[in-house]
N, C-alpha and C positions, 0 to 999 in steps of 0.2 A: 504493500500500500504506500501511499504518499504521506510524507511527514513534513511539517513545517519546522523551520529552524531560523534562528537569528545569527547563527554562526556564519561568518564571512567565508566565501569560497577560497579554496587554495588554487591560485592561478597557475601553480607550477606542477600540478598533477601530471605525471608522465603518461597516464592513460588518455588524456585529453588530446585527441588528434584533430578535433575540429571545434575550436571555440568560436561562438557566434555572439554578436551584439546587435540589438535592434532598439529602435526608439518609437514610442507612441506619443502623440499629442492628445491630451485629454481636456485641456481648456482651463480648469480651475483646481485649486487645492482640494475642494470637496470631491470633485470627480476623480481626481488623482487617488485619493484614499479609497473611493468606491471601486475604482478599477483594480487596485491592488487586492482588495478583499474579494472581488469577483473572480480574479485569476486564481487566488489561493483556494477559494471555495470550489471552483470548477475542478481543480486538480485534486482537492481533498476527496471529492466524491467519486473518484475513479482510481483503479489500480495504476501503479506506476507503469508507464507504457512499455518500457524496454530497458534492459540492463545496459544498453549502449548509451543511454542518457545518464550522465553522472550527477548532474545537478542543474537547477534552474533558479536564477536569483533575480529579484526585482529591486529596483532603486528608484526613489522619488527625486525628481529634479528640484533644486532649490528655487527655480523660477515658479514653482507651483503649477506648472502646466504639462510637464513631461514625465514619462516613465522610461527607464532603461531596463532592458531585459538582457541577461547574460546566461547563455546555456552552454554546458560543457558536454560535447559528444565525443564518442570514440572515433567516429568517422563521419564524413559527409553522407556516405551511403546510408548510414543508420538514420540520419536526419531525414533524408528523402523518403525513406520507408515510413517514418512517423508522419510525414506530411500526407502521404497517400491514405493512411489508415486512421489517424487520430486527431490531427490538428483542427480540421474544419468544425467538428462537433464542439470542441472546446471554444473556438472563436465564436461560434454561434451563441453559445450560452453566455459568454462574456459580453457580447454585443447586445443581448437581450437585457442584461442587467445595467449596462452603461452604453446606451446608444451613441453613435457619432464619434467613436474613437478613430483617430487618423493614424494608421500604421505607416510610418515614414519609410521604413525599409529595413532589410536585414543584411548585415555585412558579415562576410566570412573571413576568417583569419587563420594564421599559424603563429603560435608564440615563438619568438626568436630568442630573446634573452631577457633576463630579469635582474634588477637590483633587489635581491631578496632581503627580508628582514634579518637583522643581526641575531646571532645565536643568543637565546635567553630573552629576547624581546617579546614580551607578552602583551604589549599595548593593543587595544581594540581600536581600529580606525574610526575616528569620528567624522571623517570626510573622505569621500571617493571623488577624485577628479579624473574625468575622461578627457584626454588630450588627443585631438586628431591632428596629424601632421601631414599635409598634402605635398606631393611632389609633382614636378613637371612630367609630362607623358614619357619623355625619353630618359627619365632618371629612376625608373623602378629598381634597377640594379644597384643604385647607390644607397638604398634605404638601410640595408644592414650595416654598412659602414657608418652611416649617420647615427644609428643606434649605438654602435661601438663608441663613437665620439661622445655621445651623451653619457654613457656609462663611465667613461674615463673622467668626465667632469664630475660625476656624482661620487667618484672614489676619492676626491680631494678632501683634505682636512676641513675645508670650509663648506662642505656639502651640508644641506639643510637637515638639521637634527629632527625637525618635525616630520620629515618624510620617512614613513615606515618601510615602504617597498614601492617598486615601480616595475611594471610588466609590459614589455614592448611586443606588440603583435604586428605582423606584416599582413596587409590585406591580400587576399588571393587574386584580386583583380590588378594588383601591381601599382595602385594609385596612391596609397597612403599608409601611414603607420598609426596604430592606436596604442596609446600609453594608458594603462589602468594603474593609477597612482593612489596608494593608500596613505593618507595624512592623519596626523594625530588630531588635528582640529582645524576649523576655519581660520583661527588666528595664526596658527603656525604656517598655513599656506599663504595667508596674506603677507606675513612677514617675509617669506621667501620671494614672493612676487615683487615686493617693494625693495628688496636688497639690491645693492649695486651689482652690476654685471661685470664679472671678471673676464679675462681674455679667453678662458676655456669655453665660456658660454657665448662669447662673441663668435667663436668658430662654429658652435652649434647653430646659432641663429642665422649665420650668413653662409651656411653650407651650400655648395653648388647644386642646383636643381630643386632646392626647397621653394615651395610656393607660399606656405603660410601655416599658421597654427590656429586652433580654436580649442578652448577649454570650457568644460561644463561641470558644475558641481552637483554631486548626488549624495544621498544618504541610503545606505543599504537598509532595506525595509523588511524583506522576508525572503527566505530561501525555501525551495521545495526540493526534497531529496527522497530517495527510496528508503 
């Protein structure tokens, strides 16, 4: 059966061959909360669909209008099988409870590298920041080297202490990188954003082929696991 959890997902699980992220627009904080409960209730009432789905997590956007969905699959083929047999009935039940949800899109990734939490660090993230880094069409092959450059910057003694972990994913379409960053709090993230930029971060921000960044703040709200 399906079980709810408030434990954050482990982004480094080796079994995760296909991590997916998607966004819904729901309009208001009230509808945001209703949509989370509708999703959880819909999954509660059904058996866990397959052992190939390791976990499904929901996050509420700090803008009060969006939901982030993160699912960890063993393979894309397992997800496609789920779509054919289980997804539509769940979506229909959710849409009945909360009409008018806009499903913005589903992005598929492979995790490349992480700055993992330090040994013995038991902090629970108070903030999740999803950073999307877009690249020029001819720069897909540079994405891994860019991530390596970021991780070098994060290894410096001046690296942000409020950052618990950062997990870099390469989109399968070749267009962008997604960084799932766990922060101690909003304040720690704000301090990092406001800090002076050193030469290592100038290299990150001016990397050839880089188009731009966008960052969105979320709170982990509920997880669904077998």
